[in-house]
FIKOLZA-1660 file (N, C-alpha, C; in steps of 0.1 Angstrom, whole numbers, plus 5000, padded with zeros to 4 digits):
% residues 235
   i   px   py   pz ch aa at
   1 7717 0994 5546  A  M  N
   1 7730 0991 5551  A  M CA
   1 7742 0995 5543  A  M  C
   2 7741 0993 5529  A  S  N
   2 7751 0997 5520  A  S CA
   2 7754 1012 5521  A  S  C
   3 7743 1020 5521  A  T  N
   3 7745 1034 5522  A  T CA
   3 7751 1039 5535  A  T  C
   4 7748 1032 5546  A  S  N
   4 7754 1035 5559  A  S CA
   4 7769 1032 5559  A  S  C
   5 7773 1020 5553  A  C  N
   5 7787 1017 5552  A  C CA
   5 7794 1028 5543  A  C  C
   6 7788 1032 5532  A  A  N
   6 7794 1042 5524  A  A CA
   6 7796 1055 5532  A  A  C
   7 7786 1059 5540  A  F  N
   7 7787 1071 5548  A  F CA
   7 7798 1070 5558  A  F  C
   8 7800 1058 5564  A  L  N
   8 7811 1057 5574  A  L CA
   8 7824 1058 5567  A  L  C
   9 7825 1053 5555  A  A  N
   9 7838 1054 5547  A  A CA
   9 7841 1069 5544  A  A  C
  10 7830 1076 5541  A  L  N
  10 7832 1091 5538  A  L CA
  10 7836 1098 5551  A  L  C
  11 7830 1094 5562  A  M  N
  11 7833 1100 5575  A  M CA
  11 7848 1098 5578  A  M  C
  12 7853 1086 5575  A  R  N
  12 7867 1084 5577  A  R CA
  12 7876 1093 5568  A  R  C
  13 7872 1095 5556  A  V  N
  13 7879 1104 5547  A  V CA
  13 7879 1118 5553  A  V  C
  14 7868 1122 5558  A  T  N
  14 7867 1135 5563  A  T CA
  14 7876 1137 5575  A  T  C
  15 7877 1127 5584  A  R  N
  15 7885 1128 5596  A  R CA
  15 7900 1129 5592  A  R  C
  16 7904 1121 5582  A  V  N
  16 7918 1121 5577  A  V CA
  16 7921 1135 5571  A  V  C
  17 7912 1140 5563  A  C  N
  17 7914 1154 5557  A  C CA
  17 7915 1165 5568  A  C  C
  18 7907 1163 5578  A  E  N
  18 7907 1173 5589  A  E CA
  18 7920 1172 5597  A  E  C
  19 7925 1160 5599  A  A  N
  19 7938 1158 5606  A  A CA
  19 7949 1163 5598  A  A  C
  20 7948 1163 5585  A  A  N
  20 7958 1169 5576  A  A CA
  20 7957 1184 5574  A  A  C
  21 7947 1190 5580  A  G  N
  21 7945 1204 5579  A  G CA
  21 7939 1208 5566  A  G  C
  22 7931 1199 5559  A  Q  N
  22 7925 1201 5546  A  Q CA
  22 7910 1202 5547  A  Q  C
  23 7905 1205 5559  A  A  N
  23 7890 1205 5561  A  A CA
  23 7884 1216 5552  A  A  C
  24 7890 1227 5550  A  D  N
  24 7885 1238 5542  A  D CA
  24 7885 1234 5527  A  D  C
  25 7893 1224 5523  A  F  N
  25 7893 1220 5510  A  F CA
  25 7882 1209 5507  A  F  C
  26 7880 1200 5516  A  V  N
  26 7871 1189 5513  A  V CA
  26 7857 1192 5516  A  V  C
  27 7854 1201 5526  A  R  N
  27 7840 1204 5529  A  R CA
  27 7832 1210 5518  A  R  C
  28 7837 1220 5511  A  P  N
  28 7829 1225 5500  A  P CA
  28 7826 1215 5489  A  P  C
  29 7836 1205 5487  A  I  N
  29 7833 1195 5477  A  I CA
  29 7822 1186 5482  A  I  C
  30 7821 1183 5495  A  F  N
  30 7810 1175 5500  A  F CA
  30 7797 1182 5499  A  F  C
  31 7797 1195 5502  A  V  N
  31 7784 1203 5501  A  V CA
  31 7780 1203 5486  A  V  C
  32 7789 1205 5477  A  L  N
  32 7785 1205 5463  A  L CA
  32 7780 1191 5458  A  L  C
  33 7787 1181 5462  A  T  N
  33 7783 1167 5459  A  T CA
  33 7770 1163 5465  A  T  C
  34 7768 1167 5477  A  G  N
  34 7755 1164 5484  A  G CA
  34 7743 1171 5477  A  G  C
  35 7745 1184 5473  A  L  N
  35 7734 1190 5466  A  L CA
  35 7732 1185 5452  A  L  C
  36 7743 1181 5446  A  L  N
  36 7742 1175 5432  A  L CA
  36 7734 1161 5433  A  L  C
  37 7737 1153 5443  A  S  N
  37 7730 1140 5445  A  S CA
  37 7715 1143 5447  A  S  C
  38 7712 1152 5456  A  M  N
  38 7698 1155 5458  A  M CA
  38 7691 1160 5446  A  M  C
  39 7698 1168 5438  A  G  N
  39 7692 1174 5426  A  G CA
  39 7689 1163 5415  A  G  C
  40 7699 1154 5414  A  V  N
  40 7697 1142 5404  A  V CA
  40 7686 1133 5409  A  V  C
  41 7685 1130 5422  A  A  N
  41 7675 1122 5427  A  A CA
  41 7661 1128 5425  A  A  C
  42 7660 1141 5427  A  A  N
  42 7647 1149 5426  A  A CA
  42 7642 1148 5412  A  A  C
  43 7651 1149 5402  A  V  N
  43 7647 1148 5388  A  V CA
  43 7641 1134 5385  A  V  C
  44 7648 1124 5389  A  F  N
  44 7643 1110 5386  A  F CA
  44 7631 1105 5394  A  F  C
  45 7630 1110 5406  A  V  N
  45 7618 1107 5415  A  V CA
  45 7606 1113 5409  A  V  C
  46 7607 1125 5404  A  L  N
  46 7595 1132 5398  A  L CA
  46 7590 1124 5386  A  L  C
  47 7578 1118 5388  A  G  N
  47 7571 1111 5377  A  G CA
  47 7576 1097 5375  A  G  C
  48 7583 1091 5385  A  Q  N
  48 7589 1078 5384  A  Q CA
  48 7577 1068 5384  A  Q  C
  49 7578 1058 5374  A  K  N
  49 7567 1048 5372  A  K CA
  49 7570 1035 5379  A  K  C
  50 7582 1033 5384  A  D  N
  50 7586 1020 5391  A  D CA
  50 7588 1023 5405  A  D  C
  51 7579 1018 5414  A  F  N
  51 7580 1022 5428  A  F CA
  51 7593 1017 5435  A  F  C
  52 7598 1006 5431  A  K  N
  52 7611 1002 5437  A  K CA
  52 7622 1010 5433  A  K  C
  53 7622 1014 5420  A  R  N
  53 7633 1024 5415  A  R CA
  53 7631 1037 5422  A  R  C
  54 7619 1041 5425  A  M  N
  54 7616 1053 5432  A  M CA
  54 7624 1053 5446  A  M  C
  55 7623 1042 5453  A  L  N
  55 7630 1041 5466  A  L CA
  55 7645 1041 5464  A  L  C
  56 7650 1036 5453  A  A  N
  56 7664 1036 5450  A  A CA
  56 7669 1051 5448  A  A  C
  57 7661 1059 5441  A  Y  N
  57 7665 1073 5439  A  Y CA
  57 7663 1080 5452  A  Y  C
  58 7654 1076 5460  A  S  N
  58 7652 1083 5473  A  S CA
  58 7665 1080 5482  A  S  C
  59 7671 1068 5480  A  S  N
  59 7683 1065 5487  A  S CA
  59 7695 1074 5482  A  S  C
  60 7695 1077 5469  A  V  N
  60 7705 1086 5464  A  V CA
  60 7703 1100 5470  A  V  C
  61 7690 1104 5471  A  E  N
  61 7688 1117 5478  A  E CA
  61 7693 1118 5492  A  E  C
  62 7691 1107 5500  A  H  N
  62 7695 1107 5514  A  H CA
  62 7710 1106 5515  A  H  C
  63 7717 1100 5506  A  M  N
  63 7731 1100 5506  A  M CA
  63 7736 1114 5504  A  M  C
  64 7729 1121 5495  A  G  N
  64 7733 1135 5493  A  G CA
  64 7731 1144 5506  A  G  C
  65 7721 1140 5513  A  I  N
  65 7719 1148 5526  A  I CA
  65 7730 1144 5536  A  I  C
  66 7734 1132 5536  A  L  N
  66 7746 1128 5545  A  L CA
  66 7758 1135 5541  A  L  C
  67 7761 1136 5527  A  F  N
  67 7772 1144 5522  A  F CA
  67 7771 1158 5527  A  F  C
  68 7760 1164 5526  A  L  N
  68 7758 1178 5529  A  L CA
  68 7761 1180 5544  A  L  C
  69 7756 1171 5552  A  G  N
  69 7758 1173 5567  A  G CA
  69 7773 1172 5570  A  G  C
  70 7781 1163 5563  A  L  N
  70 7795 1163 5565  A  L CA
  70 7802 1176 5560  A  L  C
  71 7797 1181 5549  A  G  N
  71 7803 1193 5543  A  G CA
  71 7801 1205 5552  A  G  C
  72 7790 1206 5558  A  L  N
  72 7787 1217 5567  A  L CA
  72 7795 1217 5580  A  L  C
  73 7798 1205 5584  A  G  N
  73 7806 1204 5597  A  G CA
  73 7798 1207 5609  A  G  C
  74 7805 1205 5621  A  G  N
  74 7799 1209 5633  A  G CA
  74 7785 1202 5636  A  G  C
  75 7775 1210 5638  A  L  N
  75 7761 1205 5640  A  L CA
  75 7757 1196 5628  A  L  C
  76 7761 1200 5616  A  G  N
  76 7758 1192 5604  A  G CA
  76 7762 1178 5605  A  G  C
  77 7774 1175 5611  A  V  N
  77 7779 1162 5612  A  V CA
  77 7771 1154 5622  A  V  C
  78 7767 1160 5633  A  Y  N
  78 7758 1154 5643  A  Y CA
  78 7745 1150 5636  A  Y  C
  79 7739 1159 5628  A  G  N
  79 7727 1157 5621  A  G CA
  79 7729 1145 5611  A  G  C
  80 7740 1145 5604  A  A  N
  80 7743 1134 5594  A  A CA
  80 7743 1120 5601  A  A  C
  81 7749 1119 5613  A  F  N
  81 7749 1106 5620  A  F CA
  81 7735 1103 5624  A  F  C
  82 7727 1112 5629  A  L  N
  82 7714 1110 5633  A  L CA
  82 7705 1106 5621  A  L  C
  83 7708 1112 5610  A  H  N
  83 7701 1110 5597  A  H CA
  83 7703 1096 5592  A  H  C
  84 7716 1091 5594  A  M  N
  84 7719 1078 5589  A  M CA
  84 7710 1067 5596  A  M  C
  85 7708 1069 5609  A  I  N
  85 7700 1060 5617  A  I CA
  85 7685 1061 5613  A  I  C
  86 7680 1074 5613  A  N  N
  86 7666 1076 5610  A  N CA
  86 7662 1071 5595  A  N  C
  87 7671 1074 5586  A  N  N
  87 7668 1070 5572  A  N CA
  87 7668 1055 5571  A  N  C
  88 7678 1049 5578  A  G  N
  88 7678 1034 5577  A  G CA
  88 7665 1028 5582  A  G  C
  89 7660 1033 5593  A  L  N
  89 7647 1028 5598  A  L CA
  89 7636 1030 5589  A  L  C
  90 7634 1043 5584  A  A  N
  90 7623 1046 5576  A  A CA
  90 7624 1039 5562  A  A  C
  91 7636 1038 5556  A  K  N
  91 7637 1032 5544  A  K CA
  91 7635 1017 5545  A  K  C
  92 7638 1011 5557  A  G  N
  92 7635 0997 5559  A  G CA
  92 7620 0994 5559  A  G  C
  93 7612 1004 5564  A  V  N
  93 7597 1003 5563  A  V CA
  93 7593 1002 5548  A  V  C
  94 7599 1011 5540  A  M  N
  94 7595 1012 5526  A  M CA
  94 7599 1000 5518  A  M  C
  95 7611 0996 5520  A  F  N
  95 7616 0985 5511  A  F CA
  95 7609 0971 5515  A  F  C
  96 7607 0969 5528  A  L  N
  96 7600 0957 5532  A  L CA
  96 7585 0957 5527  A  L  C
  97 7579 0968 5529  A  T  N
  97 7565 0969 5524  A  T CA
  97 7564 0968 5509  A  T  C
  98 7574 0974 5502  A  A  N
  98 7574 0973 5487  A  A CA
  98 7575 0958 5483  A  A  C
  99 7583 0950 5491  A  G  N
  99 7583 0936 5487  A  G CA
  99 7570 0929 5489  A  G  C
 100 7563 0933 5500  A  N  N
 100 7549 0927 5502  A  N CA
 100 7540 0931 5491  A  N  C
 101 7540 0943 5487  A  I  N
 101 7532 0948 5476  A  I CA
 101 7535 0941 5463  A  I  C
 102 7548 0940 5460  A  H  N
 102 7552 0933 5447  A  H CA
 102 7547 0918 5447  A  H  C
 103 7548 0912 5458  A  R  N
 103 7544 0898 5459  A  R CA
 103 7529 0896 5457  A  R  C
 104 7521 0906 5462  A  R  N
 104 7507 0905 5461  A  R CA
 104 7502 0909 5446  A  R  C
 105 7507 0919 5441  A  Y  N
 105 7503 0924 5428  A  Y CA
 105 7510 0919 5416  A  Y  C
 106 7523 0914 5419  A  G  N
 106 7531 0909 5408  A  G CA
 106 7536 0920 5398  A  G  C
 107 7536 0932 5403  A  S  N
 107 7540 0943 5395  A  S CA
 107 7548 0953 5403  A  S  C
 108 7558 0959 5396  A  K  N
 108 7566 0970 5403  A  K CA
 108 7562 0984 5398  A  K  C
 109 7553 0984 5389  A  T  N
 109 7549 0997 5384  A  T CA
 109 7538 1004 5392  A  T  C
 110 7538 1017 5393  A  V  N
 110 7528 1024 5400  A  V CA
 110 7514 1022 5394  A  V  C
 111 7513 1021 5381  A  A  N
 111 7500 1019 5374  A  A CA
 111 7495 1005 5377  A  A  C
 112 7503 0996 5380  A  G  N
 112 7499 0982 5382  A  G CA
 112 7495 0979 5396  A  G  C
 113 7496 0989 5405  A  V  N
 113 7492 0988 5419  A  V CA
 113 7482 0999 5423  A  V  C
 114 7470 0996 5424  A  Q  N
 114 7459 1006 5427  A  Q CA
 114 7450 1000 5438  A  Q  C
 115 7444 1009 5446  A  G  N
 115 7435 1004 5456  A  G CA
 115 7442 0996 5468  A  G  C
 116 7454 1000 5471  A  L  N
 116 7462 0993 5481  A  L CA
 116 7455 0993 5495  A  L  C
 117 7449 1005 5498  A  W  N
 117 7442 1005 5511  A  W CA
 117 7431 0995 5512  A  W  C
 118 7425 0992 5501  A  R  N
 118 7414 0982 5502  A  R CA
 118 7419 0968 5501  A  R  C
 119 7429 0966 5492  A  E  N
 119 7434 0952 5490  A  E CA
 119 7443 0947 5501  A  E  C
 120 7452 0956 5506  A  M  N
 120 7461 0953 5517  A  M CA
 120 7461 0964 5527  A  M  C
 121 7451 0964 5536  A  P  N
 121 7450 0976 5545  A  P CA
 121 7462 0979 5553  A  P  C
 122 7468 0969 5559  A  L  N
 122 7480 0972 5568  A  L CA
 122 7492 0976 5560  A  L  C
 123 7494 0970 5549  A  S  N
 123 7505 0974 5540  A  S CA
 123 7503 0988 5534  A  S  C
 124 7490 0991 5531  A  G  N
 124 7486 1004 5526  A  G CA
 124 7490 1015 5536  A  G  C
 125 7487 1012 5549  A  V  N
 125 7490 1022 5560  A  V CA
 125 7505 1023 5561  A  V  C
 126 7512 1012 5561  A  L  N
 126 7527 1012 5563  A  L CA
 126 7533 1019 5551  A  L  C
 127 7528 1017 5539  A  W  N
 127 7534 1024 5527  A  W CA
 127 7532 1039 5528  A  W  C
 128 7520 1043 5533  A  T  N
 128 7517 1057 5534  A  T CA
 128 7526 1063 5545  A  T  C
 129 7526 1057 5557  A  A  N
 129 7533 1062 5568  A  A CA
 129 7548 1062 5565  A  A  C
 130 7553 1051 5558  A  G  N
 130 7567 1051 5555  A  G CA
 130 7571 1062 5546  A  G  C
 131 7562 1065 5536  A  F  N
 131 7565 1077 5527  A  F CA
 131 7566 1090 5535  A  F  C
 132 7556 1092 5545  A  L  N
 132 7557 1104 5553  A  L CA
 132 7570 1104 5561  A  L  C
 133 7574 1093 5566  A  A  N
 133 7586 1092 5575  A  A CA
 133 7598 1095 5566  A  A  C
 134 7599 1089 5555  A  V  N
 134 7612 1090 5547  A  V CA
 134 7613 1104 5540  A  V  C
 135 7602 1111 5539  A  T  N
 135 7602 1125 5533  A  T CA
 135 7602 1136 5544  A  T  C
 136 7606 1132 5556  A  A  N
 136 7608 1141 5567  A  A CA
 136 7595 1148 5572  A  A  C
 137 7584 1141 5572  A  T  N
 137 7572 1147 5578  A  T CA
 137 7572 1146 5593  A  T  C
 138 7570 1156 5600  A  P  N
 138 7570 1155 5615  A  P CA
 138 7557 1147 5619  A  P  C
 139 7558 1139 5630  A  P  N
 139 7569 1139 5640  A  P CA
 139 7579 1128 5638  A  P  C
 140 7581 1123 5626  A  F  N
 140 7591 1112 5624  A  F CA
 140 7605 1116 5626  A  F  C
 141 7614 1107 5629  A  G  N
 141 7628 1110 5632  A  G CA
 141 7635 1117 5620  A  G  C
 142 7632 1113 5608  A  V  N
 142 7639 1119 5596  A  V CA
 142 7637 1135 5597  A  V  C
 143 7626 1139 5601  A  F  N
 143 7624 1154 5602  A  F CA
 143 7634 1160 5611  A  F  C
 144 7636 1154 5623  A  V  N
 144 7645 1159 5633  A  V CA
 144 7660 1160 5627  A  V  C
 145 7664 1149 5620  A  S  N
 145 7678 1149 5615  A  S CA
 145 7679 1159 5604  A  S  C
 146 7670 1160 5595  A  E  N
 146 7671 1169 5584  A  E CA
 146 7670 1183 5589  A  E  C
 147 7662 1186 5599  A  F  N
 147 7661 1199 5604  A  F CA
 147 7674 1203 5611  A  F  C
 148 7680 1193 5617  A  T  N
 148 7693 1196 5624  A  T CA
 148 7704 1200 5613  A  T  C
 149 7704 1193 5602  A  I  N
 149 7713 1197 5591  A  I CA
 149 7709 1211 5585  A  I  C
 150 7696 1214 5584  A  L  N
 150 7692 1227 5580  A  L CA
 150 7696 1238 5589  A  L  C
 151 7696 1235 5602  A  R  N
 151 7700 1244 5613  A  R CA
 151 7715 1247 5611  A  R  C
 152 7723 1237 5607  A  A  N
 152 7737 1239 5605  A  A CA
 152 7740 1249 5594  A  A  C
 153 7732 1247 5583  A  A  N
 153 7733 1256 5571  A  A CA
 153 7729 1270 5575  A  A  C
 154 7718 1272 5582  A  V  N
 154 7713 1285 5586  A  V CA
 154 7723 1292 5596  A  V  C
 155 7729 1284 5605  A  S  N
 155 7738 1290 5615  A  S CA
 155 7751 1294 5608  A  S  C
 156 7754 1288 5597  A  G  N
 156 7766 1292 5589  A  G CA
 156 7763 1302 5579  A  G  C
 157 7751 1307 5578  A  H  N
 157 7746 1317 5569  A  H CA
 157 7748 1313 5554  A  H  C
 158 7746 1300 5552  A  R  N
 158 7747 1294 5539  A  R CA
 158 7734 1294 5532  A  R  C
 159 7729 1306 5528  A  W  N
 159 7715 1308 5524  A  W CA
 159 7713 1301 5510  A  W  C
 160 7723 1300 5502  A  N  N
 160 7721 1293 5489  A  N CA
 160 7719 1278 5491  A  N  C
 161 7727 1273 5501  A  V  N
 161 7725 1259 5505  A  V CA
 161 7711 1256 5511  A  V  C
 162 7707 1265 5519  A  V  N
 162 7694 1264 5525  A  V CA
 162 7683 1263 5515  A  V  C
 163 7684 1273 5505  A  A  N
 163 7674 1274 5495  A  A CA
 163 7673 1261 5486  A  A  C
 164 7685 1256 5482  A  L  N
 164 7685 1244 5473  A  L CA
 164 7681 1232 5481  A  L  C
 165 7685 1231 5493  A  F  N
 165 7682 1220 5502  A  F CA
 165 7666 1219 5503  A  F  C
 166 7660 1230 5506  A  L  N
 166 7645 1229 5508  A  L CA
 166 7638 1227 5494  A  L  C
 167 7644 1232 5484  A  F  N
 167 7638 1230 5471  A  F CA
 167 7638 1216 5466  A  F  C
 168 7650 1209 5468  A  F  N
 168 7651 1195 5464  A  F CA
 168 7642 1186 5473  A  F  C
 169 7641 1189 5486  A  L  N
 169 7633 1182 5494  A  L CA
 169 7618 1183 5490  A  L  C
 170 7614 1195 5486  A  S  N
 170 7600 1197 5482  A  S CA
 170 7597 1189 5469  A  S  C
 171 7607 1189 5459  A  V  N
 171 7605 1182 5447  A  V CA
 171 7603 1167 5449  A  V  C
 172 7612 1162 5458  A  V  N
 172 7612 1147 5461  A  V CA
 172 7599 1144 5468  A  V  C
 173 7594 1152 5477  A  F  N
 173 7582 1150 5484  A  F CA
 173 7570 1149 5474  A  F  C
 174 7570 1159 5465  A  A  N
 174 7559 1160 5455  A  A CA
 174 7559 1147 5446  A  A  C
 175 7571 1143 5441  A  G  N
 175 7572 1132 5432  A  G CA
 175 7568 1119 5439  A  G  C
 176 7573 1117 5451  A  M  N
 176 7569 1105 5459  A  M CA
 176 7554 1105 5462  A  M  C
 177 7549 1116 5466  A  A  N
 177 7535 1117 5470  A  A CA
 177 7526 1113 5458  A  A  C
 178 7530 1118 5446  A  R  N
 178 7522 1114 5434  A  R CA
 178 7521 1099 5432  A  R  C
 179 7532 1092 5434  A  S  N
 179 7532 1078 5432  A  S CA
 179 7525 1071 5443  A  S  C
 180 7528 1074 5455  A  V  N
 180 7523 1067 5467  A  V CA
 180 7508 1069 5468  A  V  C
 181 7503 1081 5466  A  L  N
 181 7488 1083 5467  A  L CA
 181 7481 1076 5455  A  L  C
 182 7487 1076 5444  A  S  N
 182 7481 1068 5433  A  S CA
 182 7480 1054 5436  A  S  C
 183 7489 1048 5443  A  M  N
 183 7489 1034 5446  A  M CA
 183 7479 1030 5457  A  M  C
 184 7478 1039 5467  A  V  N
 184 7470 1035 5479  A  V CA
 184 7455 1038 5476  A  V  C
 185 7452 1048 5467  A  Q  N
 185 7438 1052 5465  A  Q CA
 185 7433 1045 5452  A  Q  C
 186 7420 1047 5450  A  G  N
 186 7414 1042 5438  A  G CA
 186 7410 1027 5438  A  G  C
 187 7406 1022 5427  A  E  N
 187 7402 1008 5425  A  E CA
 187 7413 1000 5420  A  E  C
 188 7414 0987 5423  A  P  N
 188 7424 0978 5417  A  P CA
 188 7423 0978 5402  A  P  C
 189 7434 0976 5395  A  P  N
 189 7434 0976 5380  A  P CA
 189 7423 0966 5374  A  P  C
 190 7416 0971 5364  A  K  N
 190 7406 0963 5358  A  K CA
 190 7412 0951 5351  A  K  C
 191 7406 0939 5352  A  G  N
 191 7410 0927 5346  A  G CA
 191 7422 0921 5353  A  G  C
 192 7426 0926 5364  A  H  N
 192 7437 0920 5371  A  H CA
 192 7433 0917 5386  A  H  C
 193 7433 0904 5389  A  V  N
 193 7430 0900 5403  A  V CA
 193 7443 0896 5410  A  V  C
 194 7447 0904 5420  A  P  N
 194 7459 0901 5428  A  P CA
 194 7458 0886 5433  A  P  C
 195 7468 0878 5431  A  D  N
 195 7467 0864 5435  A  D CA
 195 7479 0860 5444  A  D  C
 196 7487 0870 5448  A  G  N
 196 7498 0868 5457  A  G CA
 196 7493 0868 5471  A  G  C
 197 7502 0864 5481  A  P  N
 197 7498 0865 5495  A  P CA
 197 7495 0879 5500  A  P  C
 198 7486 0880 5509  A  G  N
 198 7482 0893 5514  A  G CA
 198 7490 0896 5527  A  G  C
 199 7485 0905 5535  A  D  N
 199 7491 0909 5548  A  D CA
 199 7491 0897 5557  A  D  C
 200 7502 0895 5565  A  S  N
 200 7502 0885 5575  A  S CA
 200 7511 0891 5586  A  S  C
 201 7511 0885 5598  A  L  N
 201 7519 0889 5609  A  L CA
 201 7534 0889 5606  A  L  C
 202 7538 0878 5599  A  L  N
 202 7552 0876 5597  A  L CA
 202 7557 0886 5587  A  L  C
 203 7549 0891 5577  A  T  N
 203 7554 0900 5567  A  T CA
 203 7552 0915 5571  A  T  C
 204 7545 0917 5581  A  T  N
 204 7543 0931 5585  A  T CA
 204 7548 0935 5599  A  T  C
 205 7552 0926 5607  A  I  N
 205 7556 0929 5620  A  I CA
 205 7570 0937 5620  A  I  C
 206 7579 0933 5611  A  T  N
 206 7592 0940 5611  A  T CA
 206 7590 0955 5606  A  T  C
 207 7583 0958 5595  A  P  N
 207 7581 0972 5592  A  P CA
 207 7573 0980 5602  A  P  C
 208 7564 0973 5610  A  V  N
 208 7557 0980 5620  A  V CA
 208 7567 0984 5631  A  V  C
 209 7576 0975 5635  A  V  N
 209 7586 0978 5645  A  V CA
 209 7595 0990 5641  A  V  C
 210 7600 0989 5628  A  L  N
 210 7608 0999 5623  A  L CA
 210 7601 1013 5623  A  L  C
 211 7589 1013 5619  A  L  N
 211 7581 1025 5619  A  L CA
 211 7579 1031 5633  A  L  C
 212 7577 1023 5642  A  L  N
 212 7576 1028 5656  A  L CA
 212 7589 1033 5661  A  L  C
 213 7600 1027 5657  A  A  N
 213 7613 1031 5661  A  A CA
 213 7616 1045 5656  A  A  C
 214 7614 1048 5643  A  T  N
 214 7616 1061 5637  A  T CA
 214 7607 1071 5643  A  T  C
 215 7595 1067 5646  A  L  N
 215 7585 1077 5652  A  L CA
 215 7590 1080 5666  A  L  C
 216 7595 1070 5673  A  S  N
 216 7600 1073 5687  A  S CA
 216 7612 1083 5687  A  S  C
 217 7621 1081 5677  A  L  N
 217 7632 1090 5676  A  L CA
 217 7628 1104 5672  A  L  C
 218 7617 1105 5666  A  G  N
 218 7612 1119 5663  A  G CA
 218 7606 1126 5675  A  G  C
 219 7602 1118 5685  A  L  N
 219 7595 1124 5697  A  L CA
 219 7605 1125 5708  A  L  C
 220 7615 1116 5709  A  Y  N
 220 7624 1115 5720  A  Y CA
 220 7637 1109 5716  A  Y  C
 221 7648 1116 5719  A  L  N
 221 7661 1111 5716  A  L CA
 221 7668 1107 5730  A  L  C
 222 7670 1094 5732  A  P  N
 222 7676 1089 5744  A  P CA
 222 7689 1096 5747  A  P  C
 223 7692 1098 5760  A  A  N
 223 7704 1105 5764  A  A CA
 223 7717 1097 5760  A  A  C
 224 7716 1084 5760  A  W  N
 224 7728 1076 5756  A  W CA
 224 7731 1077 5741  A  W  C
 225 7720 1078 5733  A  L  N
 225 7722 1079 5719  A  L CA
 225 7727 1093 5716  A  L  C
 226 7722 1104 5722  A  N  N
 226 7726 1117 5720  A  N CA
 226 7741 1119 5724  A  N  C
 227 7745 1112 5735  A  K  N
 227 7759 1112 5739  A  K CA
 227 7768 1105 5729  A  K  C
 228 7764 1094 5724  A  A  N
 228 7772 1087 5714  A  A CA
 228 7773 1095 5701  A  A  C
 229 7762 1101 5696  A  L  N
 229 7763 1109 5684  A  L CA
 229 7771 1121 5686  A  L  C
 230 7771 1127 5697  A  T  N
 230 7779 1139 5700  A  T CA
 230 7794 1135 5700  A  T  C
 231 7797 1124 5706  A  A  N
 231 7811 1120 5706  A  A CA
 231 7816 1116 5692  A  A  C
 232 7807 1110 5684  A  A  N
 232 7811 1106 5671  A  A CA
 232 7813 1118 5662  A  A  C
 233 7805 1129 5664  A  A  N
 233 7806 1141 5656  A  A CA
 233 7817 1150 5659  A  A  C
 234 7824 1148 5670  A  L  N
 234 7835 1156 5674  A  L CA
 234 7847 1153 5665  A  L  C
 235 7854 1163 5661  A  P  N
 235 7866 1160 5652  A  P CA
 235 7877 1154 5661  A  P  C
% end
């Protein structure tokens, strides 16, 4: 929610600058800031040992993507609005599931959480699927919005932006994959018996709904939502 509010504030700044005839001044700044945010997040996600902090740096990455969409303009702005929705849904799955995992294991470290698929089957599936969703793996909605922003960069012949965008996405995917797969596979830590509450309907129903929502947006974009995003993206 906080990142969405920040994005809307930036969108307002963009509109003011465009109305003042300063679009050519502010857009390169947004592109540079977006790529810088993605680069910083990629460095810290790679090898991150705290899985909650990993999600925080992932949010930094996605704010960079929103910046980039605004900076590219046109189709990129449409993609940024769509990405705000998709990332909010996917990140909701991850944060809520992270809370369930923390309560069960009593640890926020990747090393302190092993064998998640065996210990908490549903949370293990949600954690894995949420990771795939938030890193833009098809057919989840984040893939559609990030691909839309990529199309904006390609159509503008911004090949340096395209290369850096894809590189940073790949680094973040690799860093998160290393942590997530380490948590869900293997045996629980020796000498530690998880004593917190396990999976229940009340703790998993919300992330399941959010996951289904972002999956649905990856497969089908309702006409009313497309119309609303198009109208919002127009200068």
